[in-house]
VEXKOL-595290 format. One record per residue: residue number from 1; x, y, z of N, C-alpha, C in turn. Coordinates in steps of 0.1 Angstrom, whole numbers. Layout:
BEGIN
 num   n_X   n_Y   n_Z  ca_X  ca_Y  ca_Z   c_X   c_Y   c_Z
 NUM     X     Y     Z     X     Y     Z     X     Y     Z
...
% end
This chain:
BEGIN
 num   n_X   n_Y   n_Z  ca_X  ca_Y  ca_Z   c_X   c_Y   c_Z
   1  -977   610  -313  -974   605  -326  -960   609  -330
   2  -956   621  -327  -943   626  -331  -932   618  -323
   3  -935   615  -310  -926   608  -302  -923   594  -307
   4  -934   587  -311  -932   574  -317  -924   575  -330
   5  -926   585  -338  -919   586  -350  -904   589  -347
   6  -901   597  -337  -887   600  -334  -880   587  -328
   7  -888   579  -321  -882   567  -315  -879   557  -327
   8  -888   556  -336  -886   547  -348  -874   552  -356
   9  -874   565  -358  -863   571  -366  -849   569  -359
  10  -849   570  -346  -836   568  -339  -832   554  -340
  11  -841   544  -338  -837   530  -340  -832   527  -353
  12  -839   532  -364  -835   530  -378  -821   536  -380
  13  -819   548  -375  -806   554  -377  -795   546  -370
  14  -797   542  -358  -787   534  -351  -784   521  -358
  15  -794   514  -363  -792   501  -370  -785   504  -383
  16  -789   514  -390  -782   517  -403  -767   520  -401
  17  -764   528  -391  -750   531  -388  -743   518  -383
  18  -749   509  -376  -743   497  -371  -740   487  -382
  19  -748   487  -393  -746   476  -403  -741   482  -416
  20  -737   495  -416  -732   501  -428  -718   496  -431
  21  -714   497  -443  -701   492  -447  -690   501  -441
  22  -693   514  -440  -683   523  -434  -680   520  -420
  23  -690   515  -413  -688   512  -399  -678   501  -397
  24  -676   492  -407  -666   481  -406  -654   484  -414
  25  -650   497  -414  -638   501  -421  -625   494  -415
  26  -616   492  -424  -603   485  -420  -594   495  -413
  27  -595   507  -417  -585   517  -411  -590   521  -397
  28  -581   518  -387  -585   521  -373  -577   534  -369
  29  -573   542  -378  -565   554  -374  -573   563  -365
  30  -586   565  -368  -594   574  -360  -595   569  -345
  31  -597   556  -344  -598   550  -331  -585   550  -323
  32  -574   549  -330  -561   550  -324  -559   564  -318
  33  -563   574  -326  -562   588  -321  -570   590  -309
  34  -583   585  -309  -592   586  -298  -586   579  -285
  35  -581   567  -287  -575   560  -276  -563   567  -270
  36  -554   573  -279  -542   580  -274  -547   593  -267
  37  -557   600  -272  -562   612  -265  -567   608  -251
  38  -574   597  -250  -580   592  -238  -569   589  -228
  39  -558   582  -232  -547   579  -224  -540   592  -219
  40  -538   601  -228  -532   614  -224  -540   621  -213
  41  -554   621  -216  -563   628  -206  -562   621  -192
  42  -562   608  -192  -562   600  -180  -549   603  -172
  43  -538   604  -180  -525   606  -173  -524   620  -167
  44  -529   630  -174  -529   644  -169  -539   645  -157
  45  -551   639  -158  -560   640  -147  -555   633  -135
  46  -548   621  -137  -542   614  -126  -532   622  -118
  47  -524   630  -126  -514   638  -120  -520   649  -111
  48  -531   655  -116  -538   666  -109  -544   660   -96
  49  -550   647   -97  -556   641   -86  -546   638   -75
  50  -534   633   -79  -524   631   -69  -519   644   -62
  51  -518   655   -69  -514   667   -63  -525   672   -53
  52  -537   671   -57  -548   675   -48  -549   666   -36
  53  -546   653   -38  -545   644   -27  -534   647   -17
  54  -523   652   -23  -512   657   -14  -516   668    -5
  55  -523   678   -11  -528   689    -4  -538   684     7
  56  -546   674     4  -556   669    13  -549   662    25
  57  -538   655    22  -530   649    33  -523   660    42
  58  -519   671    36  -513   682    44  -524   688    53
  59  -536   690    47  -547   695    55  -551   686    67
  60  -551   673    64  -554   663    75  -543   663    86
  61  -530   665    81  -519   665    91  -520   678   100
  62  -524   689    94  -526   701   102  -537   700   112
  63  -548   693   107  -559   691   116  -555   681   128
  64  -546   672   125  -541   663   135  -532   670   145
  65  -525   680   140  -516   687   149  -524   695   160
  66  -536   700   155  -544   708   164  -554   699   172
  67  -552   686   171  -560   676   179  -574   672   173
  68  -575   674   161  -588   671   154  -586   661   143
  69  -580   649   145  -578   640   134  -591   635   129
  70  -593   635   116  -605   630   109  -601   617   102
  71  -602   606   109  -598   593   104  -606   588    92
  72  -619   592    92  -628   588    81  -623   595    68
  73  -620   608    69  -615   615    57  -602   609    53
  74  -593   606    62  -580   600    59  -582   587    51
  75  -591   578    57  -593   565    50  -599   567    36
  76  -608   576    35  -614   579    22  -604   584    12
  77  -596   593    16  -586   599     8  -575   588     3
  78  -571   580    13  -561   570    10  -568   560     0
  79  -580   556     2  -587   546    -7  -588   552   -21
  80  -592   565   -22  -594   572   -34  -581   572   -42
  81  -570   576   -35  -557   576   -42  -552   562   -47
  82  -555   552   -39  -552   538   -43  -560   535   -56
  83  -572   538   -56  -581   535   -68  -576   542   -80
  84  -572   554   -79  -567   562   -90  -553   556   -95
  85  -545   552   -85  -532   546   -88  -533   533   -96
  86  -542   524   -92  -543   511   -98  -553   510  -109
  87  -560   520  -112  -571   520  -122  -566   515  -136
  88  -555   521  -140  -549   517  -153  -545   503  -154
  89  -538   498  -143  -534   484  -143  -546   474  -144
  90  -557   478  -137  -568   469  -138  -575   469  -152
  91  -576   481  -158  -581   482  -171  -572   474  -181
  92  -559   476  -180  -550   469  -189  -551   454  -187
  93  -553   449  -175  -554   435  -172  -566   429  -179
  94  -578   435  -178  -590   430  -183  -591   433  -198
  95  -585   443  -203  -586   447  -217  -577   439  -227
  96  -566   435  -222  -556   428  -231  -557   413  -228
  97  -555   405  -238  -556   391  -237  -545   385  -229
  98  -533   390  -229  -521   385  -222  -518   393  -210
  99  -525   403  -207  -522   411  -195  -510   420  -196
 100  -505   423  -208  -494   432  -209  -498   445  -215
 101  -490   455  -214  -493   468  -219  -489   469  -233
 102  -497   477  -241  -493   479  -255  -487   493  -255
 103  -484   498  -267  -477   511  -269  -486   523  -266
 104  -499   521  -267  -508   532  -265  -514   533  -251
 105  -508   525  -241  -513   525  -228  -503   533  -219
 106  -508   536  -207  -500   543  -197  -489   534  -192
 107  -477   538  -191  -466   529  -186  -465   532  -171
 108  -459   522  -164  -457   523  -150  -442   524  -146
 109  -435   532  -154  -421   534  -151  -419   542  -139
 110  -428   551  -136  -427   561  -126  -441   562  -119
 111  -442   569  -108  -455   570  -102  -465   579  -109
 112  -460   588  -118  -469   596  -125  -469   594  -140
 113  -462   584  -145  -462   581  -159  -467   567  -162
% end
Protein backbone atom coordinates (compact mmCIF):
# COMPACT_ATOMS: atom_id res chain seq x y z
CA UNK A 1 0.00 0.00 0.00
CA UNK A 2 2.77 2.38 0.91
CA UNK A 3 4.70 1.56 -2.27
CA UNK A 4 1.65 2.36 -4.42
CA UNK A 5 1.20 5.64 -2.56
CA UNK A 6 4.84 6.58 -3.10
CA UNK A 7 4.60 5.75 -6.81
CA UNK A 8 1.49 7.91 -7.20
CA UNK A 9 3.11 10.70 -5.19
CA UNK A 10 6.24 10.59 -7.36
CA UNK A 11 4.19 10.73 -10.56
CA UNK A 12 2.11 13.64 -9.26
CA UNK A 13 5.26 15.49 -8.15
CA UNK A 14 6.94 15.05 -11.53
CA UNK A 15 3.85 16.15 -13.44
CA UNK A 16 3.38 19.16 -11.15
CA UNK A 17 6.97 20.25 -11.67
CA UNK A 18 6.73 19.68 -15.41
CA UNK A 19 3.64 21.86 -15.91
CA UNK A 20 4.25 24.53 -13.30
CA UNK A 21 4.74 28.13 -14.42
CA UNK A 22 8.18 28.29 -12.82
CA UNK A 23 9.37 25.41 -14.98
CA UNK A 24 8.79 27.55 -18.07
CA UNK A 25 10.72 30.55 -16.76
CA UNK A 26 12.19 32.90 -19.33
CA UNK A 27 15.47 33.39 -17.50
CA UNK A 28 17.92 30.69 -18.58
CA UNK A 29 20.81 31.93 -16.44
CA UNK A 30 20.75 28.82 -14.26
CA UNK A 31 20.99 26.52 -17.25
CA UNK A 32 23.75 28.63 -18.80
CA UNK A 33 25.79 28.21 -15.61
CA UNK A 34 25.14 24.45 -15.60
CA UNK A 35 26.17 24.18 -19.27
CA UNK A 36 29.34 26.19 -18.66
CA UNK A 37 30.26 24.05 -15.64
CA UNK A 38 29.71 20.91 -17.73
CA UNK A 39 31.93 22.25 -20.52
CA UNK A 40 34.67 23.13 -18.01
CA UNK A 41 34.42 19.67 -16.42
CA UNK A 42 34.63 17.97 -19.83
CA UNK A 43 37.67 20.04 -20.80
CA UNK A 44 39.51 19.21 -17.58
CA UNK A 45 38.64 15.52 -17.71
CA UNK A 46 39.70 15.35 -21.36
CA UNK A 47 43.10 16.78 -20.41
CA UNK A 48 43.56 14.18 -17.67
CA UNK A 49 42.51 11.37 -20.03
CA UNK A 50 45.04 12.49 -22.65
CA UNK A 51 47.83 12.56 -20.05
CA UNK A 52 46.89 9.10 -18.77
CA UNK A 53 46.75 7.88 -22.37
CA UNK A 54 50.27 9.19 -22.87
CA UNK A 55 51.48 7.17 -19.91
CA UNK A 56 49.70 4.15 -21.37
CA UNK A 57 51.49 4.62 -24.68
CA UNK A 58 54.83 4.83 -22.86
CA UNK A 59 54.00 1.62 -21.00
CA UNK A 60 53.14 -0.13 -24.25
CA UNK A 61 56.37 1.13 -25.82
CA UNK A 62 58.40 -0.28 -22.91
CA UNK A 63 56.56 -3.61 -23.25
CA UNK A 64 57.38 -3.63 -26.96
CA UNK A 65 61.08 -2.99 -26.23
CA UNK A 66 61.15 -6.12 -24.09
CA UNK A 67 59.45 -8.17 -26.80
CA UNK A 68 55.92 -8.26 -25.41
CA UNK A 69 53.85 -5.93 -27.63
CA UNK A 70 50.18 -5.97 -26.68
CA UNK A 71 48.46 -4.96 -29.90
CA UNK A 72 44.97 -5.37 -28.48
CA UNK A 73 45.76 -2.90 -25.69
CA UNK A 74 47.32 -0.51 -28.20
CA UNK A 75 44.23 -0.64 -30.43
CA UNK A 76 41.88 -0.10 -27.49
CA UNK A 77 43.96 2.80 -26.18
CA UNK A 78 44.12 4.45 -29.60
CA UNK A 79 40.37 4.00 -30.14
CA UNK A 80 39.59 5.39 -26.69
CA UNK A 81 41.73 8.48 -27.24
CA UNK A 82 40.09 9.08 -30.63
CA UNK A 83 36.63 8.85 -29.07
CA UNK A 84 37.56 11.34 -26.36
CA UNK A 85 39.13 13.68 -28.92
CA UNK A 86 36.10 13.79 -31.24
CA UNK A 87 33.31 13.54 -28.64
CA UNK A 88 32.77 17.28 -28.40
CA UNK A 89 32.67 17.76 -32.17
CA UNK A 90 30.04 15.04 -32.50
CA UNK A 91 27.90 16.52 -29.74
CA UNK A 92 28.21 20.01 -31.25
CA UNK A 93 27.23 18.70 -34.68
CA UNK A 94 24.05 17.02 -33.44
CA UNK A 95 23.13 19.63 -30.81
CA UNK A 96 23.32 22.76 -32.97
CA UNK A 97 21.11 23.40 -35.96
CA UNK A 98 23.87 24.74 -38.19
CA UNK A 99 26.78 22.60 -36.94
CA UNK A 100 28.76 25.54 -35.56
CA UNK A 101 30.13 26.10 -32.08
CA UNK A 102 28.58 28.66 -29.78
CA UNK A 103 30.36 30.62 -27.05
CA UNK A 104 29.68 28.08 -24.30
CA UNK A 105 31.16 25.11 -26.14
CA UNK A 106 34.70 23.78 -26.16
CA UNK A 107 36.77 25.33 -28.94
CA UNK A 108 39.15 23.36 -31.15
CA UNK A 109 41.95 25.92 -31.41
CA UNK A 110 44.37 23.52 -29.78
CA UNK A 111 44.42 19.82 -29.00
CA UNK A 112 43.55 20.46 -25.35
CA UNK A 113 41.22 23.47 -25.63
